[in-house]
C-alpha positions in Angstrom: 34.3 -22.8 -28.0 31.8 -20.4 -29.4 28.9 -22.6 -28.3 30.4 -22.7 -24.8 30.6 -18.9 -24.6 27.0 -18.7 -25.8 25.8 -21.0 -23.1 27.9 -19.1 -20.5 26.4 -15.7 -21.7 22.9 -17.2 -21.6 23.3 -18.4 -18.0 24.9 -15.1 -17.0 21.7 -13.3 -18.1 19.7 -15.7 -16.0 21.9 -15.1 -12.9 21.9 -11.3 -13.4 18.1 -11.2 -13.9 17.2 -13.5 -11.1 19.8 -11.9 -8.8 18.3 -8.4 -9.4 14.8 -9.7 -8.8 15.7 -11.5 -5.6 17.8 -8.6 -4.2 14.9 -6.2 -4.8 12.4 -8.6 -3.4 14.5 -9.0 -0.3 14.4 -5.2 0.3 10.6 -5.3 -0.4 10.2 -7.9 2.4 12.4 -5.9 4.8 10.7 -2.5 4.0 7.2 -4.0 4.2 7.9 -5.1 7.8 9.4 -1.8 8.8 7.8 1.4 7.5 10.0 3.5 9.9 13.1 2.0 8.4 11.8 2.7 4.8 11.0 6.3 5.8 14.5 6.9 7.2 16.7 4.9 4.9 14.9 5.3 1.6 12.0 7.8 1.5 13.8 10.6 3.3 17.3 9.1 2.8 18.4 8.2 -0.7 15.1 8.7 -2.7 15.1 12.6 -2.5 18.6 12.6 -4.2 17.5 10.1 -6.8 14.4 12.1 -7.5 16.2 15.4 -7.7 18.8 14.0 -10.1 16.1 12.6 -12.4 14.2 15.9 -12.3 17.4 17.9 -13.0 18.2 15.7 -16.0 14.7 15.6 -17.6 12.8 18.4 -16.0 14.1 21.2 -18.3 13.0 19.3 -21.5 9.5 20.7 -22.5 8.1 17.4 -23.5 7.7 14.0 -21.9 10.9 11.9 -22.2 9.2 9.2 -20.3 6.5 8.8 -22.9 9.1 8.6 -25.6 11.0 6.1 -23.5 7.9 3.9 -23.3 7.4 4.2 -27.1 11.0 3.2 -27.8 10.9 0.2 -25.4 7.6 -0.9 -26.9 9.0 -0.6 -30.4 12.1 -2.6 -29.5 10.1 -5.4 -27.9 7.8 -5.5 -31.0 10.7 -5.7 -33.4 12.4 -8.3 -31.2 9.4 -10.6 -31.5 9.1 -10.0 -35.3 12.8 -10.6 -35.9 13.3 -13.5 -33.5 9.9 -15.2 -34.0 11.3 -18.4 -35.5 14.3 -18.6 -33.1 12.0 -18.1 -30.1 10.3 -21.4 -30.9 13.5 -23.1 -31.9 15.4 -22.0 -28.8 12.9 -21.0 -26.1 15.7 -21.2 -23.4 17.5 -18.3 -25.1 14.3 -16.2 -25.2 13.5 -17.0 -21.6 17.0 -15.7 -20.6 16.2 -12.4 -22.2 12.9 -12.2 -20.5 14.4 -12.9 -17.1 17.1 -10.3 -17.5 14.5 -7.7 -18.7 12.0 -8.3 -16.0 14.6 -8.5 -13.2 16.1 -5.2 -14.5 12.8 -3.4 -14.6 11.8 -4.7 -11.2 15.0 -3.4 -9.7 15.0 0.0 -11.4 11.3 0.6 -10.6 11.8 0.0 -6.9 15.2 1.8 -6.7 13.9 4.9 -8.5 10.5 5.1 -6.7 8.7 1.9 -5.8 10.1 1.5 -2.3 8.0 4.5 -1.3 5.0 2.2 -1.2 6.3 0.8 2.1 7.1 4.2 3.8 5.5 5.4 7.1 1.9 6.5 6.5 1.5 10.3 6.1 -1.2 10.5 8.8 1.3 9.2 11.3 4.0 11.6 10.2 1.6 14.5 10.4 -0.1 13.1 13.5 -3.4 13.4 11.8 -6.4 11.3 12.7 -8.3 9.6 9.8 -11.4 8.6 11.8 -14.4 10.9 12.0 -17.9 10.8 13.3 -21.1 11.5 11.4 -21.4 14.9 13.1 -17.9 15.8 12.1 -18.6 14.7 8.5 -21.6 17.1 8.4 -19.6 20.0 10.0 -16.8 19.6 7.4 -19.2 19.3 4.5 -20.9 22.6 5.7 -17.5 24.3 5.7 -16.8 23.1 2.2 -20.2 24.1 0.9 -19.7 27.7 2.2 -16.1 27.8 1.0 -17.0 26.6 -2.5 -19.9 29.0 -2.7 -17.7 32.0 -1.6 -15.0 31.2 -4.1 -17.6 30.7 -6.9 -19.1 34.1 -6.1 -15.6 35.7 -6.3 -14.8 34.0 -9.6 -18.2 34.0 -11.2 -20.9 36.6 -10.4 -23.7 34.7 -12.1 -24.9 31.9 -9.9 -25.8 29.5 -12.6 -22.6 29.6 -14.6 -19.7 27.3 -14.1 -16.2 28.6 -13.5 -13.8 28.3 -16.4 -10.1 28.4 -15.3 -8.4 30.9 -17.6 -5.0 29.3 -17.3 -3.0 27.3 -19.8 -1.5 24.0 -18.7 1.9 25.5 -18.6 0.7 28.3 -16.3 -1.0 25.7 -14.1 2.3 23.8 -13.9 4.2 26.9 -12.9 1.7 27.8 -10.3 1.8 24.2 -9.0 5.5 24.7 -8.2 4.8 28.0 -6.5 2.1 26.2 -4.4 4.6 23.7 -3.2 7.1 26.5 -2.4 4.4 28.2 -0.3 3.4 25.1 1.6 7.0 24.1 2.3 7.3 26.9 4.9 4.7 25.1 7.0 5.5 21.5 5.8 9.2 21.3 4.9 8.8 17.7 3.7 6.8 19.0 0.7 9.5 21.2 -0.6 10.0 20.9 -4.4 13.5 21.9 -5.4 13.4 21.1 -9.2 10.3 21.1 -11.3 9.5 18.3 -13.8 5.7 18.5 -14.5 4.6 18.0 -18.1 1.6 17.1 -20.3 1.6 13.5 -21.4 2.1 12.8 -25.1 -0.4 10.0 -24.6 -3.1 12.1 -23.1 -5.8 10.6 -25.4 -4.8 7.1 -24.5 -4.9 8.1 -20.8 -8.3 9.5 -21.3 -9.7 6.3 -22.7 -8.1 4.4 -19.9 -9.8 6.8 -17.4 -6.6 8.4 -16.0 -6.0 12.1 -15.5 -2.3 11.7 -14.9 0.5 9.5 -13.8 4.1 9.6 -12.5 6.8 8.0 -14.7 9.0 6.3 -12.1 11.9 5.8 -14.5 12.4 9.5 -15.4 10.8 11.1 -12.4 8.4 13.2 -14.6 5.0 14.0 -13.3 2.6 13.6 -16.2 -0.8 15.4 -16.6 -3.5 14.4 -19.1 -3.8 17.6 -21.2 -7.3 16.8 -22.5 -9.5 17.3 -19.5 -10.5 20.9 -18.7 -12.3 22.4 -15.8 -11.9 22.8 -12.1 -9.9 19.6 -11.4 -6.8 20.4 -13.5 -4.9 22.2 -10.7 -5.7 19.4 -8.2 -4.5 16.8 -10.7 -1.2 18.6 -11.2 -0.6 19.0 -7.5 -1.5 15.3 -7.0 1.1 14.0 -9.5 3.8 16.2 -8.0 3.0 14.6 -4.6 3.8 11.3 -6.1 7.0 12.8 -7.5 8.0 13.7 -3.9 7.7 10.1 -2.9 4.1 9.9 -1.6 3.0 6.8 -3.4 -0.3 6.1 -1.6 -3.2 7.6 -3.6 -5.0 9.0 -0.5 -1.8 10.7 0.6 -1.2 12.2 -2.8 -4.8 13.4 -2.8 -4.4 15.0 0.7 -1.2 16.8 -0.3 -2.8 18.0 -3.5 -5.7 19.4 -1.4 -3.3 21.0 1.1 -1.2 22.7 -1.5 -4.2 23.9 -3.5 -6.1 25.1 -0.4 -3.2 27.2 0.8 -2.4 28.5 -2.7 -2.5 32.2 -3.3 -4.3 31.6 -6.6 -8.1 31.5 -6.3 -8.5 29.0 -9.1 -6.4 26.6 -7.2 -8.4 27.3 -4.0 -11.6 26.7 -6.0 -10.2 23.4 -7.3 -9.4 22.2 -3.8 -12.8 23.3 -2.4 -14.7 21.4 -5.1 -12.4 18.4 -4.7 -13.0 18.2 -1.0 -16.7 18.9 -1.2 -17.2 16.1 -3.8 -15.6 13.5 -1.5 -17.5 14.7 1.6 -20.8 14.7 -0.3 -20.1 11.2 -1.5 -19.7 10.0 2.1 -22.8 12.0 3.3 -24.9 10.3 0.6 -23.8 6.9 1.9 -25.1 7.6 5.4 -28.0 10.0 5.1 -29.7 10.8 1.7 -31.9 13.5 3.3 -28.8 15.3 4.6 -27.2 14.9 1.2 -30.1 16.5 -0.5 -30.1 19.4 2.0 -26.4 20.1 1.3 -27.0 19.9 -2.4 -29.7 22.5 -2.2 -27.3 25.0 -0.6 -24.7 24.7 -3.4 -24.6 27.3 -6.2 -25.9 26.0 -9.5 -22.6 26.9 -11.2 -20.7 24.6 -9.0 -23.0 21.7 -9.8 -22.5 22.6 -13.4 -18.7 22.3 -12.9 -19.2 18.8 -11.6 -21.5 17.9 -14.5 -19.0 19.2 -17.1 -16.3 17.0 -15.6 -18.6 14.0 -15.5 -19.8 14.6 -19.1 -16.2 14.8 -20.3 -15.2 11.4 -18.9 -18.5 9.8 -20.0 -17.8 10.5 -23.7 -14.6 8.5 -23.5 -16.0 5.5 -21.7 -15.3 2.2 -23.5 -15.5 -1.5 -22.9 -11.7 -1.7 -22.0 -11.7 1.0 -19.3 -12.9 -1.3 -16.5 -10.1 -3.7 -17.4 -7.5 -0.9 -17.2 -8.9 0.1 -13.8 -8.9 -3.5 -12.6 -5.3 -3.9 -13.6 -4.3 -0.8 -11.7 -6.3 -2.0 -8.7 -4.2 -5.2 -8.8 -1.0 -3.2 -9.2 -1.9 -1.0 -6.1 -2.8 -4.0 -4.0 0.5 -5.8 -5.0 2.3 -2.6 -3.8 1.1 -2.4 -0.3 -2.2 -0.5 -0.9 -4.7 -3.0 0.5 -7.7 -1.0 -0.7 -6.4 -0.8 -4.2 -8.1 1.8 -6.4 -10.6 2.5 -3.6 -7.7 4.1 -1.6 -8.3 7.3 -3.5 -11.4 7.7 -1.4 -9.7 7.4 1.9 -8.5 11.0 1.7 -11.8 12.1 3.2 -10.9 11.3 6.8 -7.6 13.2 6.5 -9.3 16.2 5.0 -12.1 16.3 7.6 -9.7 16.0 10.5 -7.3 18.6 9.1 -10.1 21.1 8.5 -11.6 20.7 12.0 -8.3 20.9 13.7 -7.0 24.0 11.9 
């Protein structure tokens, strides 16, 4: 009798795990074929409520619940393997049932809480924004950002050769990030942030060695920022992670929203962060097509701005390690598996959106 119940429970786990996986994958197939349906039914339908509930539950807690959650889950898995090591080999079918249930459950929760956003309608279509630009338009936009960055640098630092230090704590930046989204929501209501849940990651050093400046925890809805990097890019990182929190999963879209929020922010340090962010992407594209033009733009930029870029580069260089490329490669595979065909290169596709927005407004 007991043996029969054990077998029944074992197969119940199989059925539940496989059922959750197949149900989720069915919706993935449907949403992948119909971005408009995803946008209406999930991204602007049920997701905002799921996200708001998660942020309401976890947002008020001053530390990352998501990081603690990952630690606990990791510990449970480790202890399970230690405790059940012999029985796994003796009864692999039982172990496989546990794995199927766990994977099926995670796959289901990930997509329900956030993952279906990978299949939503592209932001450039929602905003009716072109992403294609000519070489001339690239040069015009780059010139705009050179002038804007220089002007902001002059306002924030009177000495041409000194970099700008942002005199804000991470908590102050997080508060200003919420204010930035409040400001931009008057022009773009879809970017309204009702409940804040932006925190420093407890695993910031691990993230740094992996080469990441932040991430969104899809299970708790917390936007996580790596607290170790300092410099001009911290505001743009914070606004980027909140964009993910609002359901914009594509990296180029999160980059564009971060640029938009920071550019229209009342705080000059956020404006400076956005200007250097946009300028860096534009310069990268200019260098690909015309080295002489790139050198010309570079000569116009105040030395302090170039020093800001160097400080950021030097920070990340000191944490480079043999494993970092593998972390990046894994994330590249993850993005491609979730409807971002360009993988990790999709970050760079923000350039077209920024250029066209600037030249049209």
